[in-house]
C-alpha positions, 0 to 999 in steps of 0.5 A: 503449441501448449497454449498453457505453457506459452502464457506462463513464458509470456508472463515471466518475459513481462515480469523478468524484464526480458527473454532471456532472465525468463528463459534463465528463471523458468530453467528453459533454453533462451529460442524456448521462449523465444518460439513461445512468443512468437508462436503465441502471437501468430495464434492470437494475431497481435504482436503483444511485445516491441523489442529493440537492443535495450528495451522491451515494452508491452504493446496496447495488446500486449498489456491487456492480454497480460492482464488477463493472463495474469489473472487466469495464472493466478486463479489456476495456481489457487484452485490447484492449491485448495486440493490436499495434494499442494496441502494449500501451500503459501508459495509464488509471487505476491505483491502487496501495495502500502504506504512507506510508514506503515511498511517501516513502521510494523512491516519492516521490523517484523518480515523476517517472520512472515519469511520465515513462515511462508518460505515459499513466497516472493513478496514483492512490496510497492510504496505509496501515499497514492488510491493503487488500482488492484487489478490493473496494476498486478497488486494482490493485495493493500493495506489502506487508510480511510473509511472503504468504498464499497465495491463489487469486486474488492473484500475490505476486511478492517484490522486496526484504527487511529486516531489523527493528532494535532502536534507541532514542535517545541521550536514552532511552540515557543515562537508561536505560541500553542493554540488553545482552541479551534478558533486559535488555528487561524492564527497559526499555519500548518504544513500542508498534505496533498493526497494521490492525486488530489490538488488540494491538501487536506482540510482538519476534520474535529468532532464538537458536540457530535459534529464535524467542525472542517478547518481549512488551515493556512499552509506555506508548505504542501508535502505529498509524502507521509515521513515526509511530513513529519519531517516537517513538523520536527523543523517546526515547519509549521503544525502537522496532522498526522496518524497516532501511531506516525508521531508516536515515537516522536511525543514519546522524545519531546520531539514533538508534543500534541496541542488542542488534546480536548479536540477530538476528531472521528477514528480512521479503520485501517483495512486490508482489501483484495479482489473477491474472490471465490477462492482467495489465494493461499499466498494471499490469505497468508500474507493477510493473515499475518498482517492482522495478526502483525497490526493487530498486535501493536494497535493498542499502543496507538490509542490516545489514552496510550500517548497522551 
């Protein structure tokens, strides 16, 4: 048994969700795929896959083995790509995580330029507001907002920053009036935002006389999706507090109005994060460089002075 080839076949079966699709993708007979998986299971002495007529699932041992296979195969591809014969060409599968709003506003409008520049990269975008775990979930890099936690296994490169803006629809302000101070917020209600797996919506944080003040808003509606959150503000369902880059188009159109413009909030960094690795994959490096270029072109328009 060619163990490396068997690992490659196994990884492709998992990623293609089937033996036939993996065989087609690898341009090999289905019997070769079946034989490779059987020999691999016999060699390891464990069952890697549970197969039924309609489903293919990883066993616990199979899930662990796949994670290690993917890591080893990625490192091998990276090392090979670092030599002159491959010209360091960015190619292969690349999985990137980000929020849906970041993808919609900045990545997707320019994704054709990335594809034209790197035609051999097969890009998968996974959109979620929750914090993903890169290695266990097979993600190569993520774009995250917020101060990144120190990690011995991840690299965080700051690529931009934004500011929180408090906004409301003209209809809400006509009905409830405009808050003039943080104290006025107790007379208003807000749409709450529930980040990730947390069971409590976010507090609103302001900086007053160089000291941070935390405001707990009265909320009659809570959501856990950023685009839905902005939509609630547009519908006049309450005050919202959102990233400047998300509400900019609505401020320009008049669909939202900024309030409490004199009350500042700490700037929030945006970082691209990827696993700490001696040999950074050319595909990851290509995406990181491209997304930095893309977002830094847009960042000046996020600043408060350019919005109000």
